[in-house]
Every structure is written in C-alpha cells, then in structure tokens.
DRENZAKOL-858706 format. One line per 10 residues: number of its first residue (from 1); for each residue x, y, z of C-alpha. Coordinates in Angstrom, 1 decimal, always signed. Layout:
BEGIN
NUM> X Y Z | ...
***
This chain:
BEGIN
1> -54.7 -31.9 +142.9 | -51.9 -31.4 +145.2 | -50.1 -34.2 +143.5 | -50.6 -32.7 +140.1 | -49.2 -29.4 +141.3 | -46.2 -31.0 +142.8 | -45.5 -32.9 +139.6 | -45.9 -29.7 +137.6 | -43.4 -27.9 +139.9 | -41.0 -30.8 +139.6
11> -41.1 -30.7 +135.9 | -40.6 -26.9 +135.8 | -37.7 -27.3 +138.2 | -36.2 -29.9 +136.1 | -36.5 -27.8 +133.0 | -35.1 -24.8 +134.9 | -32.2 -27.0 +136.1 | -31.5 -28.2 +132.6 | -31.5 -24.6 +131.4 | -29.1 -23.6 +134.1
21> -26.8 -26.5 +133.3 | -26.9 -25.5 +129.6 | -26.1 -21.9 +130.5 | -23.3 -23.0 +132.8 | -21.8 -25.2 +130.2 | -22.0 -22.3 +127.7 | -20.4 -20.0 +130.2 | -17.6 -22.4 +130.9 | -17.0 -22.8 +127.2 | -16.9 -19.0 +126.8
31> -14.4 -18.7 +129.6 | -12.2 -21.4 +128.1 | -12.2 -19.6 +124.7 | -11.4 -16.3 +126.4 | -8.5 -17.9 +128.3 | -7.1 -19.4 +125.1 | -7.4 -16.1 +123.3 | -5.7 -14.3 +126.2 | -2.8 -16.7 +126.3 | -2.5 -16.5 +122.5
41> -2.4 -12.7 +122.8 | +0.3 -12.9 +125.5 | +2.3 -15.3 +123.4 | +1.9 -13.2 +120.3 | +3.0 -10.1 +122.2 | +6.0 -11.9 +123.6 | +7.1 -13.3 +120.2 | +6.4 -10.0 +118.4 | +9.8 -8.1 +117.7 | +10.2 -4.8 +119.5
51> +9.5 -1.8 +117.5 | +12.5 +0.7 +117.8 | +12.0 +4.1 +116.6 | +15.3 +5.5 +115.4 | +15.9 +9.1 +115.8 | +18.4 +10.6 +113.6 | +21.0 +12.7 +115.5 | +22.4 +15.5 +113.5 | +26.0 +16.3 +114.3 | +26.8 +19.8 +113.3
61> +30.7 +19.9 +114.1 | +32.1 +16.4 +113.5 | +35.7 +17.7 +113.3 | +35.5 +19.2 +116.8 | +34.3 +16.0 +118.3 | +37.2 +14.1 +116.8 | +39.6 +16.7 +118.2 | +38.2 +16.4 +121.6 | +38.3 +12.7 +121.5 | +42.0 +12.8 +120.5
71> +42.7 +15.2 +123.3 | +41.0 +12.9 +125.8 | +43.1 +9.9 +124.6 | +46.2 +12.0 +124.8 | +45.4 +13.1 +128.3 | +44.8 +9.5 +129.3 | +48.2 +8.4 +127.9 | +49.9 +11.4 +129.6 | +48.2 +10.5 +132.9 | +49.3 +6.9 +132.6
81> +52.9 +7.9 +131.9 | +52.9 +10.4 +134.8 | +51.6 +7.7 +137.1 | +54.3 +5.3 +135.9 | +57.0 +8.0 +136.4 | +55.7 +8.8 +139.8 | +55.9 +5.2 +140.8 | +59.5 +5.0 +139.5 | +60.4 +8.2 +141.4 | +58.8 +6.8 +144.6
91> +60.7 +3.6 +144.2 | +63.9 +5.5 +143.5 | +63.3 +7.8 +146.5 | +62.7 +4.7 +148.7 | +65.9 +3.1 +147.5 | +67.8 +6.4 +148.1 | +66.4 +6.7 +151.5 | +67.4 +3.2 +152.3 | +70.9 +3.9 +150.9 | +71.1 +7.1 +152.9
101> +70.2 +5.2 +156.1 | +72.9 +2.6 +155.4 | +75.4 +5.4 +154.6 | +74.4 +7.2 +157.8 | +74.8 +4.0 +159.8 | +78.2 +3.4 +158.2 | +79.2 +7.0 +158.9 | +78.2 +6.6 +162.6 | +80.1 +3.3 +162.8 | +83.1 +5.0 +161.1
111> +82.9 +7.9 +163.6 | +82.9 +5.4 +166.5 | +85.9 +3.6 +165.0 | +87.7 +6.9 +164.5 | +87.1 +7.8 +168.1 | +88.2 +4.4 +169.2 | +91.3 +4.7 +167.0 | +92.1 +8.2 +168.4 | +91.7 +6.9 +171.9 | +93.8 +3.9 +171.1
121> +96.4 +6.1 +169.4 | +96.5 +8.5 +172.4 | +97.0 +5.6 +174.8 | +99.6 +4.1 +172.6 | +101.5 +7.4 +172.5 | +101.3 +7.6 +176.2 | +102.6 +4.0 +176.5 | +105.4 +4.7 +173.9 | +106.4 +7.8 +175.8 | +106.6 +5.8 +179.1
131> +108.5 +3.0 +177.4 | +110.9 +5.5 +175.9 | +111.5 +7.0 +179.3 | +112.1 +3.6 +180.8 | +114.5 +2.7 +178.0 | +116.3 +6.0 +178.5 | +116.8 +5.3 +182.2 | +118.0 +1.8 +181.4 | +120.4 +3.0 +178.7 | +121.8 +5.6 +181.0
141> +122.3 +3.1 +183.7 | +123.9 +0.6 +181.3 | +126.4 +3.1 +179.9 | +127.2 +4.9 +183.2 | +130.3 +4.0 +185.1 | +129.5 +2.5 +188.5 | +130.1 +5.3 +191.1 | +132.9 +4.8 +193.5 | +131.8 +4.0 +197.0 | +132.1 +7.1 +199.1
151> +131.4 +5.4 +202.4 | +131.8 +1.8 +203.4 | +131.1 -0.3 +206.4 | +129.8 +1.7 +209.3 | +130.2 +5.0 +207.6 | +127.4 +4.3 +205.1 | +124.6 +6.8 +205.1 | +121.1 +6.0 +206.3 | +119.9 +6.5 +202.7 | +122.2 +3.8 +201.3
161> +121.5 +1.3 +204.0 | +117.7 +1.8 +203.6 | +118.0 +1.5 +199.8 | +119.8 -1.9 +200.1 | +117.0 -3.1 +202.4 | +114.3 -2.1 +199.9 | +112.9 +0.8 +202.0 | +113.2 +4.5 +202.0 | +111.6 +6.5 +204.8 | +110.6 +10.1 +204.6
171> +113.3 +11.3 +206.9 | +115.9 +9.3 +205.0 | +115.1 +11.0 +201.8 | +116.2 +14.3 +203.2 | +119.8 +13.1 +203.8 | +122.2 +14.6 +201.3 | +125.5 +13.1 +200.2 | +127.4 +16.0 +201.8 | +125.9 +15.3 +205.2 | +126.7 +11.7 +204.8
181> +130.4 +12.2 +204.5 | +130.8 +14.5 +207.5 | +133.0 +12.8 +210.1 | +131.2 +12.1 +213.4 | +132.5 +10.8 +216.6 | +132.5 +7.0 +217.0 | +130.1 +7.3 +219.9 | +127.5 +9.0 +217.7 | +127.8 +6.3 +215.0 | +127.2 +3.6 +217.6
191> +124.1 +5.4 +218.8 | +122.8 +5.8 +215.2 | +123.7 +2.3 +214.0 | +121.7 +0.4 +216.7 | +118.2 +1.4 +215.5 | +119.3 +1.4 +211.9 | +120.6 -2.1 +212.2 | +117.4 -3.2 +213.8 | +115.5 -1.6 +211.0 | +117.6 -3.2 +208.3
201> +117.3 -6.6 +210.0 | +113.5 -6.1 +210.3 | +113.3 -5.3 +206.6 | +115.5 -8.2 +205.7 | +113.3 -10.5 +207.7 | +110.3 -9.2 +205.8 | +112.0 -9.9 +202.5 | +112.9 -13.4 +203.6 | +109.3 -14.0 +204.7 | +108.0 -12.7 +201.3
211> +110.4 -15.0 +199.4 | +109.5 -18.1 +201.5 | +105.8 -17.2 +201.1 | +105.8 -16.9 +197.3 | +108.0 -20.0 +197.0 | +104.9 -22.0 +198.1 | +101.8 -22.6 +196.1 | +99.5 -19.9 +197.4 | +96.6 -20.6 +195.1 | +93.9 -18.1 +194.2
221> +91.4 -15.9 +195.9 | +88.5 -16.3 +193.6 | +90.2 -15.9 +190.3 | +93.0 -13.7 +191.7 | +96.6 -15.1 +191.9 | +97.5 -14.5 +195.6 | +101.3 -14.6 +195.1 | +101.2 -11.7 +192.5 | +98.9 -9.6 +194.7 | +101.2 -10.2 +197.8
231> +104.4 -9.3 +195.8 | +102.9 -6.1 +194.4 | +101.4 -5.0 +197.8 | +104.7 -5.6 +199.6 | +106.8 -3.8 +197.0 | +104.4 -0.9 +197.0 | +104.3 -0.7 +200.8 | +108.1 -0.9 +201.1 | +108.4 +1.7 +198.3 | +110.9 -0.5 +196.6
241> +110.0 +0.9 +193.2 | +111.4 +4.3 +194.2 | +114.9 +3.3 +195.4 | +118.1 +3.3 +193.5 | +119.4 +0.1 +195.0 | +117.6 -3.0 +196.3 | +118.0 -6.8 +196.1 | +114.4 -7.7 +196.5 | +113.7 -7.7 +192.8 | +116.6 -10.1 +192.1
251> +115.4 -12.4 +194.8 | +111.8 -12.5 +193.3 | +113.2 -13.2 +189.8 | +115.4 -16.0 +191.2 | +112.4 -17.5 +193.0 | +110.4 -17.6 +189.8 | +113.3 -19.0 +187.8 | +113.9 -21.7 +190.4 | +110.2 -22.6 +190.3 | +110.0 -23.2 +186.6
261> +113.1 -25.3 +186.3 | +110.9 -28.4 +185.8 | +109.9 -27.4 +182.3 | +107.6 -30.4 +181.7 | +105.3 -29.6 +184.7 | +102.5 -27.7 +183.0 | +100.6 -27.2 +186.3 | +103.6 -25.2 +187.8 | +104.2 -23.4 +184.5 | +100.5 -22.3 +184.3
271> +100.5 -21.2 +187.9 | +103.5 -19.0 +187.4 | +102.3 -17.7 +184.1 | +99.1 -16.5 +185.8 | +101.1 -14.8 +188.6 | +103.8 -13.3 +186.4 | +101.3 -11.9 +183.9 | +99.1 -10.4 +186.6 | +102.1 -8.9 +188.3 | +103.4 -7.5 +185.0
281> +100.0 -5.9 +184.4 | +100.1 -4.2 +187.8 | +103.7 -2.9 +187.1 | +102.6 -1.7 +183.7 | +99.8 +0.3 +185.3 | +101.8 +1.5 +188.3 | +105.4 +2.3 +187.2 | +106.2 +5.5 +185.5 | +109.7 +6.4 +184.4 | +111.1 +9.7 +185.7
291> +110.6 +12.4 +183.1 | +108.1 +10.4 +181.0 | +105.4 +13.1 +181.0 | +105.4 +15.1 +177.9 | +108.1 +13.2 +176.1 | +107.5 +12.7 +172.4 | +107.8 +9.0 +171.5 | +110.5 +8.2 +169.0 | +110.1 +5.7 +166.2 | +112.5 +3.0 +167.2
301> +112.3 -0.6 +168.2 | +111.8 -1.0 +171.9 | +110.4 -3.5 +174.3 | +107.0 -2.8 +172.7 | +108.0 -4.8 +169.7 | +107.9 -8.0 +171.7 | +104.7 -10.1 +172.0 | +104.0 -9.2 +175.6 | +105.3 -5.7 +175.2 | +102.5 -5.1 +172.7
311> +100.0 -6.9 +174.9 | +100.7 -5.0 +178.0 | +100.7 -1.7 +176.2 | +97.3 -2.4 +174.8 | +95.8 -2.9 +178.2 | +93.1 -0.4 +178.8 | +91.8 -1.9 +181.9 | +92.0 -5.3 +183.6 | +91.9 -8.1 +181.1 | +89.1 -10.5 +181.5
321> +89.9 -13.0 +184.2 | +92.3 -10.7 +186.1 | +90.4 -9.4 +189.0 | +92.6 -7.2 +191.1 | +90.2 -6.1 +193.8 | +92.5 -7.8 +196.4 | +95.2 -5.3 +195.8 | +93.4 -2.3 +197.2 | +90.2 -2.5 +199.2 | +89.0 +0.9 +197.9
331> +89.5 -0.1 +194.3 | +86.3 -0.4 +192.3 | +87.1 -0.1 +188.6 | +90.1 -2.4 +188.3 | +93.6 -1.1 +187.8 | +92.5 +2.3 +186.6 | +92.5 +3.6 +190.2 | +96.1 +2.4 +190.9 | +98.3 +5.3 +191.8 | +101.4 +5.7 +189.6
341> +104.9 +5.9 +191.1 | +108.0 +7.2 +189.6 | +110.1 +4.1 +189.1 | +113.9 +4.0 +189.4 | +116.3 +1.8 +187.5 | +115.9 -1.4 +189.6 | +112.1 -1.4 +189.2 | +112.3 -0.8 +185.5 | +114.8 -3.6 +185.1 | +112.6 -5.8 +187.2
351> +109.7 -5.2 +184.8 | +111.8 -6.1 +181.8 | +113.0 -9.3 +183.5 | +109.4 -10.1 +184.5 | +108.3 -9.6 +180.8 | +111.1 -11.9 +179.7 | +109.9 -14.6 +182.2 | +106.3 -14.3 +181.1 | +107.4 -14.8 +177.5 | +109.6 -17.7 +178.5
361> +106.9 -19.5 +180.5 | +104.4 -18.9 +177.8 | +106.7 -20.4 +175.2 | +107.4 -23.4 +177.4 | +103.7 -24.1 +177.8 | +103.1 -23.7 +174.1 | +106.1 -25.9 +173.2 | +105.0 -28.6 +175.6 | +101.7 -28.8 +173.9 | +103.4 -29.0 +170.5
371> +105.6 -31.8 +171.7 | +102.5 -33.7 +173.0 | +100.5 -33.5 +169.8 | +103.3 -33.7 +167.2 | +103.4 -37.6 +167.2 | +99.7 -37.7 +166.7 | +99.8 -35.2 +163.8 | +102.0 -37.6 +161.8 | +99.2 -40.2 +162.1 | +96.4 -37.8 +161.4
381> +97.4 -36.8 +157.8 | +96.8 -40.3 +156.4 | +94.0 -42.7 +157.2 | +95.0 -46.2 +158.5 | +94.9 -48.8 +155.7 | +92.1 -50.9 +157.4 | +90.0 -47.8 +158.0 | +90.6 -46.6 +154.4 | +89.5 -49.9 +153.0 | +86.3 -49.9 +155.0
391> +85.6 -46.4 +153.8 | +85.9 -47.5 +150.2 | +83.6 -50.4 +150.6 | +80.8 -48.2 +151.8 | +78.4 -48.4 +154.7 | +76.5 -51.6 +154.1 | +76.6 -52.5 +157.8 | +75.9 -49.6 +160.1 | +77.3 -51.1 +163.3 | +80.6 -52.1 +161.6
401> +80.8 -48.7 +159.9 | +80.3 -46.9 +163.2 | +83.1 -48.8 +164.8 | +85.3 -48.1 +161.9 | +84.6 -44.4 +162.1 | +85.5 -44.4 +165.8 | +88.8 -46.1 +165.1 | +89.3 -43.8 +162.2 | +89.3 -40.6 +164.3 | +91.1 -42.1 +167.3
411> +94.3 -40.1 +166.6 | +92.3 -36.9 +166.2 | +90.5 -37.5 +169.4 | +93.9 -37.9 +171.1 | +94.7 -34.4 +169.9 | +91.4 -33.1 +171.1 | +92.0 -34.7 +174.5 | +95.4 -33.0 +174.8 | +93.9 -29.6 +173.9 | +91.2 -30.1 +176.5
421> +93.7 -31.1 +179.2 | +95.8 -28.0 +178.6 | +92.8 -25.8 +178.5 | +91.6 -27.2 +181.9 | +95.1 -26.6 +183.4 | +95.2 -23.0 +182.1 | +91.6 -22.3 +183.4 | +92.2 -23.9 +186.8 | +95.3 -21.6 +187.2 | +93.3 -18.6 +186.1
431> +95.7 -17.7 +183.2 | +94.3 -14.6 +181.5 | +92.0 -15.6 +178.6 | +94.0 -13.4 +176.1 | +97.1 -15.6 +176.8 | +95.0 -18.8 +176.5 | +93.6 -17.6 +173.2 | +97.2 -16.8 +172.0 | +98.4 -20.3 +173.0 | +95.7 -22.1 +171.0
441> +95.9 -19.7 +168.1 | +99.6 -20.6 +167.7 | +98.9 -24.3 +168.3 | +96.3 -24.4 +165.6 | +98.6 -22.5 +163.2 | +101.2 -25.2 +164.0 | +98.7 -27.9 +163.2 | +97.8 -26.2 +159.9 | +101.4 -26.0 +158.8 | +102.2 -29.6 +159.7
451> +99.2 -31.1 +158.0 | +99.2 -28.9 +154.9 | +102.9 -29.4 +154.2 | +102.6 -33.2 +154.7 | +99.7 -33.2 +152.3 | +101.6 -31.4 +149.6 | +104.7 -33.6 +150.0 | +103.0 -37.1 +150.0 | +100.9 -38.1 +147.0 | +99.3 -41.0 +148.9
461> +97.7 -38.3 +151.1 | +96.0 -36.5 +148.2 | +93.3 -39.1 +147.6 | +89.6 -38.7 +147.9 | +89.1 -41.2 +150.8 | +92.0 -39.6 +152.7 | +90.4 -36.2 +152.2 | +87.3 -37.6 +153.9 | +89.4 -38.9 +156.8 | +91.1 -35.6 +157.4
471> +87.8 -33.8 +157.0 | +86.3 -35.9 +159.8 | +89.3 -35.1 +162.0 | +89.0 -31.4 +161.3 | +85.3 -31.6 +162.4 | +86.6 -32.9 +165.7 | +88.8 -29.8 +166.1 | +85.9 -27.5 +165.1 | +83.7 -29.1 +167.7 | +86.4 -28.6 +170.3
481> +86.6 -24.9 +169.5 | +82.9 -24.6 +169.9 | +83.0 -26.3 +173.3 | +85.9 -24.1 +174.4 | +84.0 -20.9 +173.4 | +85.5 -17.8 +171.8 | +86.7 -16.6 +175.2 | +89.4 -19.3 +175.2 | +89.6 -20.6 +171.6 | +89.4 -17.2 +169.9
491> +90.3 -17.3 +166.2 | +92.0 -20.7 +166.5 | +89.7 -22.3 +164.0 | +90.6 -19.7 +161.3 | +94.2 -20.7 +161.6 | +93.4 -24.0 +159.8 | +92.2 -22.3 +156.6 | +95.0 -23.8 +154.4 | +94.4 -27.4 +155.3 | +90.6 -26.9 +155.4
501> +90.5 -25.5 +151.9 | +92.9 -28.1 +150.6 | +90.7 -30.9 +152.0 | +87.6 -29.2 +150.6 | +89.2 -29.5 +147.2 | +90.0 -33.2 +147.6 | +86.4 -34.2 +148.6 | +84.5 -31.9 +146.2 | +82.7 -33.7 +143.3 | +82.8 -33.0 +139.6
511> +86.3 -31.4 +139.6 | +86.6 -31.5 +135.8 | +83.7 -29.0 +135.6 | +85.3 -26.5 +137.9 | +87.0 -23.5 +136.3 | +90.3 -22.0 +137.6 | +88.4 -18.9 +138.7 | +85.9 -21.0 +140.8 | +88.8 -22.9 +142.3 | +91.1 -20.0 +143.1
521> +88.4 -17.5 +144.3 | +85.5 -19.6 +145.7 | +86.9 -22.9 +146.8 | +90.5 -22.2 +147.8 | +91.0 -18.4 +148.0 | +94.0 -18.6 +150.4 | +96.0 -21.1 +148.4 | +98.6 -20.0 +145.9 | +98.7 -21.2 +142.3 | +101.7 -23.3 +143.1
531> +99.8 -25.0 +145.9 | +96.7 -25.5 +143.8 | +98.8 -27.0 +141.0 | +100.5 -29.3 +143.4 | +97.3 -30.6 +144.8 | +95.5 -30.9 +141.4 | +98.3 -32.9 +139.8 | +98.8 -35.2 +142.8 | +95.1 -35.9 +143.3 | +93.7 -39.4 +142.7
541> +90.3 -40.8 +143.4 | +90.6 -44.2 +145.1 | +86.8 -44.4 +145.9 | +84.9 -43.4 +142.8 | +87.6 -43.4 +140.1 | +86.9 -39.8 +139.0 | +89.4 -37.4 +137.5 | +91.1 -34.2 +138.7 | +90.5 -30.8 +137.2 | +90.4 -30.4 +133.4
551> +93.6 -30.1 +131.3 | +92.6 -26.6 +130.4 | +92.7 -25.6 +134.1 | +96.1 -27.3 +134.5 | +97.4 -25.4 +131.5 | +96.2 -22.1 +132.9 | +97.9 -22.8 +136.2 | +101.2 -23.5 +134.4 | +100.9 -20.2 +132.6 | +100.3 -18.3 +135.8
561> +103.2 -20.1 +137.5 | +105.5 -19.2 +134.6 | +104.5 -15.5 +135.0 | +105.4 -15.7 +138.7 | +108.6 -17.7 +138.2 | +110.7 -14.6 +138.9 | +109.2 -14.2 +142.4 | +111.2 -16.5 +144.8 | +108.5 -16.3 +147.4 | +105.8 -17.5 +145.1
571> +107.9 -20.5 +143.9 | +107.6 -22.2 +147.3 | +104.5 -24.2 +147.9 | +105.2 -25.1 +151.5 | +104.1 -23.0 +154.5 | +106.6 -21.5 +157.0 | +106.3 -22.6 +160.6 | +106.4 -19.3 +162.4
***
C-alpha cells in the first residue's frame, strides 16, 4: 500500500516536473521573442529619420535687417583699419623714440666735444699768448744793441756778479744801477768782494758739479729720468730762470750736444730724448714770459708751428710715462701744481734750444731706424724666385710648404725684429709714449711709400703670387702692431693703407667682374685713378692665368684720367716721402 502510494506520488511528481519544464521552455521562448522584438524596435528607432518640424519665421522688415548687416560689416572693416593704423602709429612712434634717443645721445656727445674744444681752444690761446710773449722777448733781445759795460773788473755790482753765476738773492735784487756806479773807497771794495767771491766760487762749483753729474748716465727713478729732474730742480733752486745773464744754460746745452755726437748709438740717443723731452715739458709748464698775461695771440708762424712746439702746447698734464713726482715732494697731480716763474731771455732761449735738440734727437733715432730697415724693404717688395716657384706649385707637401713660407717672410721678420729692438730701447729709456707713437707712425709711413712706389714702378711686382708674398709680410707687421699695443704703435698700421689696398687688389679673385665703382670705393678708396690704372694695366696672374679688370673699366679709367689731365697733382701716381 505504501509502495503504491509512493509510486503514485512519483508519477505525479514526474508529470508535474514535465509540466514545469514545458512552462519553462515556453517562458524562455517568450523571453527570446520579446528580446528580439525589443532589439528590432531599437534598430528601427535608430534607423528611422528624425522628424524636423519646420517653423516658418516671418520677417516683417527685411530691408532694415540688410541695413544693419551692412553697418556691422562696415564697422568691422573700420575697426580693422583703425587697428592697422594704430599698429603703424605705434611702430612709427617707437622708431621716432629710438631716433630721438640717438639724436639726444649725439647732442650730448656733441656738447661734450664742444666743451672739450672750448677748453682746448682756451688752453691753446693761453699757450699762444705765452709763446707770443716769449717771441717778443727774444725778438727784442735779438734786435737790441748790447749795452756797454758800465762797470768792469772789481767795480761790478753784486747783481751782475750774481747773474753771471746763475743766482740772484733777495738782497741783490734791490741794488740799482745808480748805486752800483757810486765810487767807494778801495778798502770797502775789498771787504765786499771777499764774501762775494766766495759766493761766486761756491755757485760755480755747484754748476760744475751739476755738469759733471748729468754727463754721466744717471738712469731712472721708476720711470722718471733722473738727469732731467736734477737739472730742473737745480735751475729752479738757483733761480736761474729769472736772471738776465747766466752761463749755466749754455753749459747744459753743450753737455747734451757732446753726449749725442755718436749718432749711431741708439741707447744714448733714447736716453737723452727721454731726459730732454721731460725737461722741455717742465719748462713749458713752469716758464712764463714777462707780460704774457692778457696778451692777445697774433696769427703768425712761431715756434708752435714745429712738431714739438705743437706737442708741448697740447700738454694738459703729464703725458703718459712721464711721472714727475720726484720734482716736488708735495706734488700730487703731476705738473699742474708746478709754480710758474717769469722767465728772462736766457731761460726762453734755453727752452728754444732744448726744443731744437729734442727734434734733432728724435730725427736721429727715426733716421737710424730708416737706415736699418731700408735694405730689407728692397727685398720685401718682390718674392724670391725659389719661394715664388714653390708658391705657384701649391701646397702638396705640408712640411716643405711650411719651410718655404718661413724662408719667404725672412726679410719681413728682419724688419719686425728691427722694430722690436727699437721699441725695447725706447721703452727701457722711458721715452714718452707719444714720441714713441710718432716715431713708428712715421716709420710705417716710410714703409708704405717705399713699397707702394716700388710696386707701381716694377711690373714684375704686380703679379698675383707676389701680391700673396707682400700680403704675408704685411700680416707680420700687423701682428707686431698688435703686440706693441696702441700705447706705443698708435695708428702706425693705418699708415700702410696704400700698399694694403694695392695688394688687396692684386690678390682678389674675379677681377673682370668688378666695376670701377666697386674698385674705387669699396676695394681701393684711397688710391687715385692714375694709381688704379697703373696697377690694373701692369697686373699679370702667374698662378692661375686669370685676367685683370674688364676693358670697359680700363676705358672708364682713361676717361677720368683725361678729365683730370689739367691737374698736375693728379697726374703723378707716386707717393711723396714726407
């Protein structure tokens, strides 16, 4: 019974399970259908075109809209143009501001130059006034008749005896010519002469000691020439500048003249150039001709026209390299603190003689250097044949080429060596740098004239390879100027502008393409048409076989030369050796 019940339950459960499975399958099928329908609906919605509902806008005043639109466009255009104009105005304002700054800077520089020029003019007028006064004293002394001797021998006045010894005491200056001629008893003369003779002998001994002292090589204290300082100090102490008669100046001049008799001894010449120029500077700052104050300078040639007359008149203070602190222990600012004394004829004459000696010694040193380098200059204008041949072959072997280059510039290096030796001599002897610069400026001008004239006179020198040779030598001189510095070389390199530009023309490539304007204004601005024509027609290329300037340029040169044919100065193509 129980078994039957269990079987009946099992059958019912089985039926119920089957029904459940059928319902579940049906449910799953229904869900699958719903899912498919949902996806189909989504896809249909996504693919369906959107429905836009257009709404008609009714414009009542179309003409007004168009007018407003045109006004807006016009305002945009106007705004753009205003913006562009504002940018242009801003740019122009910036340029004007920059130009104003430059003008302001130029105005300030001009004002500084004007003040400097006014100061220089004032000093020059003072110097001219002083020089005119000195010349007046010298002229009066030259044309005046020597006064007859009122007293002689033992009857000389104390003033005359002291003047001859180079010293005037305060008490002596009070003696008048009338009191000097008053007859006195012989006994009084004997009493007066004893101390006076002793004083004269003492002063004569001092002069002898000074002459013996300066005849020796006293050297320098720092960079100060001792002999010049001693001479100046003694003359100032003895008041020799203020006496009418004295022999001390002549003795100093004779000592200097005797010392420079050996004209080829550059050491001695440089030593005395240093001393004489320093002493001349001191005299220029110290001596004042009587009656010089307030005199209007006259426009006539005087000692200021000479080289060192102009130099000494242009001194504002101590030139660089002339330290005069030894002269006066209280002096701080150079020669500006030196007291001026009213100089008499002997002192003014001494200054003129000293100026002449400075010029003479300067010229001797310059001429000695010219004599030393002149033989080398003749060898420097044309390259040696072997060296020129090696230059034309090229630089296939570097070692051989280097040796050839060294041999090529050997003569130029000889000139550089001479320049260096002379510079060392002048520096060791503390020659003022402005004189050293003047020496080398004139020497380089001499080199320029000699080389340039030789180039124009010798066709074999106007070749391309020879231009390279001279260019290498000029580079040696430029390097020397750089090592010497501007303090001593100054503008010496600028003195070679003629030969530098001529050589630049020889070595430049593509000459036929150059116009006359390019040659005369850019390449060789300092050369005349005659000089350019000479070089252009004499040029030949021994290295590359190229040609000179075009026939058109040569023709234009001939036309210009014909126009200048009436000018005798322009007809000469050679430089003058000043």
